[in-house]
C-alpha positions in Angstrom: 13.9 1.2 -9.6 10.6 1.0 -8.4 8.7 2.1 -5.4 5.0 1.6 -4.3 2.9 4.2 -3.5 -0.8 4.9 -1.6 -2.8 7.7 -2.8 -3.2 10.2 -0.1 -7.0 10.9 1.3 -6.5 12.7 4.3 -4.4 15.9 3.2 -3.3 19.2 5.4 -0.1 19.7 8.5 -1.9 17.1 10.9 -2.4 14.2 8.4 1.6 15.2 7.0 3.0 14.6 10.3 0.8 11.5 11.0 2.6 9.8 8.4 6.0 11.2 8.8 5.2 9.5 12.8 4.2 6.1 10.9 7.4 6.1 9.0 5.9 7.5 5.3 5.9 10.8 3.7 3.9 12.7 1.7 4.4 13.7 -2.0 2.8 14.6 -5.3 3.1 13.4 -8.7 2.1 16.2 -11.3 2.7 17.1 -15.1 1.1 15.7 -18.3 -2.4 15.4 -19.2 -3.4 13.7 -16.0 -4.6 15.7 -12.6 -2.3 16.3 -9.9 -2.1 13.5 -7.1 -1.2 13.2 -3.4 0.7 10.1 -2.7 2.4 8.6 0.5 5.5 6.8 0.0 7.5 4.8 2.7 10.8 6.8 4.1 13.0 4.0 4.0 12.6 2.7 1.0 13.3 5.7 -0.9 15.9 7.2 1.5 18.2 4.3 0.8 18.3 4.6 -2.7 18.4 8.2 -2.7 22.4 8.2 -2.9 22.1 6.2 -6.3 22.4 8.3 -9.5 19.6 6.3 -11.2 17.1 7.4 -8.4 17.5 11.3 -10.1 17.3 10.1 -13.5 13.9 8.4 -13.7 11.7 6.0 -11.4 8.3 4.2 -12.2 5.7 4.6 -8.7 3.1 2.1 -8.6 -0.2 3.6 -8.0 -3.2 1.6 -7.4 -1.5 -0.8 -9.2 -0.7 1.4 -12.4 2.8 1.8 -13.1 3.9 6.0 -13.7 7.3 6.9 -14.8 8.5 9.9 -12.8 11.4 12.1 -12.4 12.3 13.6 -8.7 11.4 17.3 -9.2 11.8 19.1 -5.6 12.9 17.3 -2.6 12.5 19.0 1.1 14.8 17.5 3.6 14.5 18.0 7.4 16.4 20.8 8.6 19.0 18.4 11.2 18.0 15.1 11.0 18.4 12.8 7.9 14.8 12.6 6.6 12.7 13.6 3.8 9.9 16.2 4.6 7.8 16.0 1.0 8.9 15.3 -2.6 7.6 16.5 -5.7 7.2 14.2 -8.7 7.3 15.2 -12.4 5.7 12.8 -14.9 8.0 12.0 -18.3 
């Protein structure tokens, strides 16, 4: 399973809200020797794959042309809408 991700330059509450209104959501990739990276993902692409067990076993994120193997570590969901607010990924 592979997803395209874009490195975020705007950080903070306002920038995250603008992302969510644009159909994306913020996430972070951490772990290993590399520094943590803030990214943005397409909401619809990810939410459609979240019901599959393979999603939680490990996925590949393409960040600026570089493939990174990760596993979802934490998922923050909206209180009553079927939406993802934020996601943490851990490098494997």
